[in-house]
C-alpha positions in Angstrom: 0.0 0.0 0.0 1.3 3.5 -0.9 2.0 5.9 1.9 -1.0 8.1 2.7 0.7 11.3 3.8 -1.5 13.8 5.7 -0.9 17.1 7.5 -1.8 18.2 11.0 -1.1 21.5 12.8 -0.7 21.8 16.6 0.2 24.8 18.8 1.0 24.0 22.4 3.4 26.7 23.6 7.0 26.9 22.4 7.2 25.0 19.1 10.5 23.4 20.0 8.9 21.1 22.6 5.9 20.3 20.4 8.2 19.5 17.5 10.3 17.3 19.7 7.5 15.0 20.7 6.0 14.7 17.2 9.2 14.2 15.3 10.0 11.3 17.6 6.6 9.6 17.2 6.0 6.6 14.9 4.4 7.4 11.6 5.5 11.0 11.6 7.6 11.8 8.6 8.4 15.4 9.5 7.6 18.0 12.1 8.3 21.6 11.1 8.1 24.6 13.5 6.3 27.6 12.2 3.4 30.1 12.6 -0.3 30.2 11.8 -3.3 32.3 12.4 -2.0 35.8 12.2 -2.6 38.9 10.1 0.8 39.3 8.5 2.1 37.2 5.6 5.3 35.3 6.2 6.1 36.7 9.7 9.4 36.3 11.4 10.2 35.2 14.9 10.9 38.7 16.2 7.5 39.9 15.0 5.6 36.9 16.3 7.3 37.3 19.7 5.8 40.8 20.1 2.3 39.2 20.2 1.0 41.8 17.8 0.9 39.7 14.6 -1.8 37.4 15.8 0.2 34.3 15.0 0.6 31.2 17.2 3.7 29.1 17.2 2.7 25.7 15.7 4.2 22.6 14.3 3.2 21.2 10.9 3.1 17.4 11.3 3.4 15.3 8.1 2.4 11.8 8.9 1.6 8.5 7.2 -2.0 7.6 8.1 -1.3 3.9 7.5 1.2 4.0 10.5 -0.5 6.5 12.9 -4.0 7.9 13.1 -4.9 11.6 13.6 -6.6 10.5 16.8 -3.3 9.2 18.1 -1.6 12.5 17.2 -4.3 14.6 18.9 -3.9 12.5 22.0 -0.1 12.9 21.9 -0.6 16.7 21.6 -2.8 16.8 24.7 -0.5 14.5 26.7 2.6 16.7 26.1 1.4 20.2 27.1 -0.9 21.8 29.7 -4.1 22.3 27.7 -5.7 24.1 30.7 -3.3 27.0 30.6 -5.0 29.9 28.8 -2.3 32.4 28.6 0.7 30.5 27.2 2.6 27.4 28.2 4.7 27.0 31.3 7.0 30.0 31.5 6.2 31.1 28.0 3.4 33.6 28.3 1.7 35.4 25.5 -0.8 35.0 22.6 1.9 33.3 20.4 2.0 30.4 22.9 -1.7 29.5 23.1 -2.9 26.0 22.8 -4.5 25.5 19.4 -5.3 22.9 16.8 -5.6 24.0 13.1 -7.7 21.3 11.4 -7.6 20.5 7.7 -11.0 18.8 7.4 -14.3 18.3 9.1 -13.1 14.8 10.2 -10.0 16.3 11.9 -12.2 18.8 13.7 -14.6 16.1 14.9 -11.7 13.9 16.2 -10.2 16.9 18.1 -13.6 17.7 19.6 -14.2 14.1 20.6 -10.8 14.1 22.5 -11.6 17.4 24.1 -15.0 16.1 25.3 -13.2 13.0 26.7 -10.7 15.2 28.6 -13.4 17.4 30.0 -15.4 14.3 31.1 -12.3 13.4 33.2 -12.6 16.8 35.0 -9.8 18.6 33.2 -10.2 22.2 31.9 -9.4 22.7 28.2 -8.4 26.1 26.8 -7.3 24.7 23.4 -9.0 26.5 20.5 -9.8 24.9 17.2 -9.2 26.8 13.9 -9.7 25.9 10.3 -6.7 25.9 8.0 -9.0 27.4 5.2 -7.4 30.7 4.4 -4.9 30.2 7.2 -1.5 29.5 5.7 1.4 27.9 7.5 4.7 29.8 7.5 7.8 27.8 8.4 9.9 29.3 11.1 13.5 30.3 10.5 16.1 27.4 10.0 17.6 27.9 13.5 14.3 26.9 15.0 14.0 23.6 13.1 15.1 20.4 15.0 16.2 22.7 17.9 16.5 20.0 20.6 18.3 17.6 18.2 20.8 20.4 17.2 21.4 21.5 20.8 21.3 18.1 22.5 18.9 19.5 25.1 15.4 18.3 26.1 12.1 20.3 26.3 11.9 22.5 29.3 8.2 23.3 29.2 6.8 20.1 27.7 6.7 16.7 29.3 4.6 13.6 28.6 1.8 13.3 31.2 -1.0 11.0 30.1 -4.4 12.6 30.6 -6.1 11.0 27.6 
């Protein structure tokens, strides 16, 4: 069977930690740090950090859906950041660090909603916002942001795996 490559977009604070967990997951072919949701075309890191462009730091996940499901990826996302934090993630505070999922189809949206309902049923608060990718382009971050933890030999400082779903 031929590979069925799909795209998914997740924002859960600093993109370095989000990228780290996704790029090390089975079925994920690439994880690219970048920006989505703002009002400026092709923003740079300095502008996004001001919080004035409206962009969120996200990771574009390209995955083989014969090896990993979108549901598994959504669960990984929620298990590796604090979805209850509404003003950023850990020490990273600001609108560019909000928890968000940018869905590419009605099916992705429904899967994300189902997982959110499951998390809320367990008594957890969820501040994650869902956004359509329609008319919302992805802009890759600068090269020095890509594979940050691999390049530096460090580990995520504001992301950790904690199974909630």
